[in-house]
BAFI-3210 file (N, C-alpha, C; in Angstrom, 3 decimals, decimal comma, padded with zeros to 6 digits):
// residues 84
n [1|2|3|4|5|6|7|8|9|10|11|12|13|14|15|16|17|18|19|20|21|22|23|24|25|26|27|28|29|30|31|32|33|34|35|36|37|38|39|40|41|42|43|44|45|46|47|48|49|50|51|52|53|54|55|56|57|58|59|60|61|62|63|64|65|66|67|68|69|70|71|72|73|74|75|76|77|78|79|80|81|82|83|84]
n.u [-004,768|-007,700|-010,259|-013,895|-016,005|-019,365|-022,567|-025,021|-026,109|-024,894|-023,694|-020,803|-019,474|-019,870|-017,856|-015,517|-016,093|-015,056|-012,302|-010,992|-011,542|-010,807|-008,464|-007,430|-007,181|-007,895|-010,190|-012,126|-015,937|-018,406|-021,791|-022,861|-025,332|-027,867|-027,788|-029,035|-029,341|-030,520|-030,128|-028,757|-027,190|-026,358|-023,610|-021,500|-022,582|-021,742|-018,854|-018,052|-018,481|-016,938|-014,558|-013,838|-015,140|-017,000|-020,298|-020,055|-019,868|-018,620|-015,598|-012,686|-010,396|-007,376|-005,279|-002,719|-001,400|-002,026|-003,959|-006,641|-009,848|-012,196|-014,088|-014,312|-013,011|-010,252|-009,622|-010,044|-006,966|-005,285|-005,613|-004,241|-001,676|-000,755|-001,777|-001,575]
n.v [022,429|022,647|021,356|021,428|019,179|019,767|020,916|023,404|024,933|022,838|022,422|021,617|021,299|024,033|025,063|023,869|025,364|028,221|028,106|028,217|030,457|031,910|031,565|032,362|030,966|029,772|027,567|025,236|024,401|021,817|020,880|018,276|017,266|017,781|018,770|016,759|014,679|014,460|014,198|016,377|016,567|014,526|013,708|015,186|013,742|011,352|011,783|012,516|010,040|007,887|008,977|009,472|007,070|007,651|007,957|011,502|014,238|016,980|016,781|017,227|017,368|017,456|018,250|019,226|017,648|015,551|014,418|013,143|013,929|013,286|014,577|017,746|018,633|017,435|018,314|020,928|021,471|019,597|022,189|024,352|023,571|023,001|025,179|027,379]
n.w [-014,608|-012,905|-011,627|-010,383|-008,886|-007,823|-005,788|-006,093|-003,700|-001,940|001,469|001,572|-001,000|-001,116|000,991|-000,678|-002,838|-001,786|-001,082|-003,184|-003,845|-001,862|-002,561|-005,361|-007,381|-010,669|-012,070|-013,273|-012,944|-012,084|-012,454|-012,034|-010,563|-008,576|-004,923|-003,242|-005,223|-007,850|-010,892|-013,266|-015,109|-017,688|-019,021|-017,078|-014,853|-015,346|-015,916|-013,590|-012,002|-013,796|-013,370|-010,172|-009,223|-008,051|-006,749|-005,550|-004,025|-002,684|-005,822|-006,672|-008,938|-009,648|-012,939|-013,550|-011,531|-011,312|-009,585|-007,641|-005,496|-002,867|-000,626|001,559|003,536|002,651|000,396|000,650|002,575|000,539|-001,575|000,043|000,840|-001,861|-003,824|-002,066]
ca.u [-006,267|-008,584|-011,702|-014,643|-017,579|-020,231|-024,002|-025,005|-026,924|-024,869|-022,297|-019,671|-019,430|-019,365|-016,438|-014,581|-015,640|-014,477|-011,055|-010,729|-012,011|-010,017|-006,743|-007,382|-006,948|-008,615|-010,976|-013,586|-016,825|-018,860|-022,740|-023,536|-026,108|-028,139|-027,086|-030,205|-029,080|-030,940|-029,225|-028,397|-026,189|-026,336|-022,247|-021,105|-022,593|-020,914|-017,415|-017,876|-018,532|-016,259|-012,958|-013,904|-015,330|-018,020|-021,203|-020,083|-019,656|-017,612|-015,049|-011,685|-009,481|-005,993|-005,032|-001,387|-000,686|-002,956|-004,574|-008,445|-009,886|-013,367|-014,505|-014,053|-011,980|-009,156|-009,640|-008,942|-005,946|-004,649|-005,238|-003,627|-000,240|-000,066|-001,974|-001,349]
ca.v [022,782|022,498|020,904|020,815|018,719|020,151|021,317|024,897|024,410|021,826|023,063|021,096|022,277|025,742|024,847|023,879|026,592|029,200|027,941|028,069|031,709|032,579|031,264|033,318|029,711|029,526|026,530|024,490|023,724|021,447|021,000|017,393|016,973|018,651|018,093|015,475|013,805|014,808|014,492|017,622|017,044|013,195|013,811|015,303|013,263|010,402|011,594|012,336|008,514|007,340|009,434|008,970|005,773|007,364|009,227|012,038|015,551|017,704|015,807|017,892|016,579|018,435|018,267|019,047|016,965|013,721|013,920|013,299|013,481|013,794|015,552|018,774|018,998|016,825|019,287|022,310|021,187|019,895|023,148|024,668|022,896|023,039|026,806|028,979]
ca.w [-014,539|-011,392|-012,210|-009,061|-009,320|-007,058|-006,647|-006,115|-001,888|-000,722|002,180|001,311|-001,827|-000,841|001,005|-002,054|-004,087|-000,841|-000,145|-004,437|-004,530|-001,397|-003,163|-006,494|-008,287|-011,856|-012,049|-013,661|-012,363|-013,050|-011,576|-012,642|-009,972|-007,294|-003,437|-003,614|-005,961|-008,866|-012,373|-013,719|-016,925|-017,845|-018,955|-016,302|-013,974|-015,678|-016,029|-012,030|-011,282|-014,136|-012,773|-008,461|-008,903|-006,891|-006,942|-004,384|-004,319|-003,866|-006,093|-006,889|-009,920|-010,255|-013,792|-013,125|-010,322|-011,598|-008,040|-007,583|-004,199|-002,448|001,131|001,157|004,343|002,241|-000,721|001,286|002,865|-000,970|-002,022|001,358|000,271|-003,142|-003,790|-000,969]
c.u [-006,994|-009,706|-012,887|-016,132|-018,339|-021,766|-023,825|-026,156|-026,474|-023,214|-020,836|-018,805|-018,727|-017,918|-015,006|-014,286|-014,909|-013,378|-010,403|-010,376|-010,977|-008,556|-006,493|-007,366|-008,188|-008,974|-011,470|-014,621|-017,562|-020,459|-023,435|-025,078|-026,494|-027,497|-028,288|-030,470|-029,466|-029,998|-029,358|-028,163|-025,555|-024,208|-021,512|-020,660|-021,768|-019,241|-016,531|-018,132|-017,798|-014,329|-012,973|-014,210|-017,094|-019,335|-021,310|-019,731|-019,172|-016,366|-013,841|-010,565|-008,346|-005,446|-003,560|-000,771|-001,044|-003,265|-006,110|-008,505|-011,592|-012,845|-013,545|-012,937|-010,462|-009,166|-008,894|-007,608|-005,113|-004,485|-004,090|-001,791|-000,061|-000,155|-001,789|000,333]
c.v [021,922|022,217|020,532|020,355|018,972|020,271|022,438|023,890|023,715|022,356|022,438|021,552|023,779|025,938|025,212|025,304|027,572|029,285|028,543|029,821|032,372|033,278|031,412|031,989|029,769|028,398|026,714|024,350|023,096|020,529|019,321|016,791|017,630|017,815|016,910|014,808|013,552|015,301|015,485|017,774|015,609|012,881|013,974|013,932|011,586|010,655|012,018|011,001|007,448|008,404|008,968|007,592|005,962|008,371|010,535|013,257|016,526|016,694|017,280|016,945|018,002|017,689|017,640|017,995|015,683|013,146|013,976|012,878|014,117|014,325|016,280|019,544|018,398|018,047|020,589|022,387|020,673|021,569|023,810|024,530|023,260|024,494|027,485|029,700]
c.w [-013,368|-012,188|-010,720|-009,531|-007,894|-007,222|-005,788|-004,496|-000,884|-000,168|001,929|000,110|-001,682|-000,350|000,355|-002,641|-003,114|-000,690|-002,090|-004,615|-003,702|-002,041|-004,817|-007,577|-009,297|-011,630|-012,814|-013,007|-012,823|-011,674|-011,685|-011,375|-009,030|-006,011|-003,209|-003,852|-007,451|-010,055|-012,758|-015,488|-016,828|-017,881|-018,394|-015,213|-013,872|-015,698|-014,109|-011,780|-012,601|-013,592|-010,966|-008,792|-007,925|-007,358|-005,951|-004,469|-003,033|-004,074|-006,451|-008,111|-010,257|-011,512|-014,164|-012,640|-010,308|-010,437|-008,584|-005,618|-003,839|-001,109|001,263|002,015|003,806|000,942|-000,158|001,968|002,009|-000,939|-001,182|000,821|-000,852|-004,087|-003,348|-001,087]
res [m|l|e|l|y|q|a|e|g|c|p|y|s|e|t|a|r|q|k|l|s|d|l|g|v|s|y|t|i|h|n|p|r|t|h|d|g|e|t|l|n|e|q|t|h|e|a|l|c|t|l|g|g|e|d|q|i|p|f|l|v|d|h|k|r|e|e|t|m|y|e|s|d|d|i|v|a|y|l|d|e|h|y|a]
***
């Protein structure tokens, strides 16, 4: 299962979402905070910070491969490698 922690209005999050959509991959999306940093959901914000160690988006969790990563370019490259 893939999970994407992201923010609406964030261009980097949009890049990751677009790649997931282009590949037709199923994923769960979380909106822990706004692009400006305002927390929207305490539970998902805490999960983001706990899983990744940082309050940074986008953040991808691939439970199948036990991988986590930040940075939209890294996420896109990872998805191309493993899901294309």
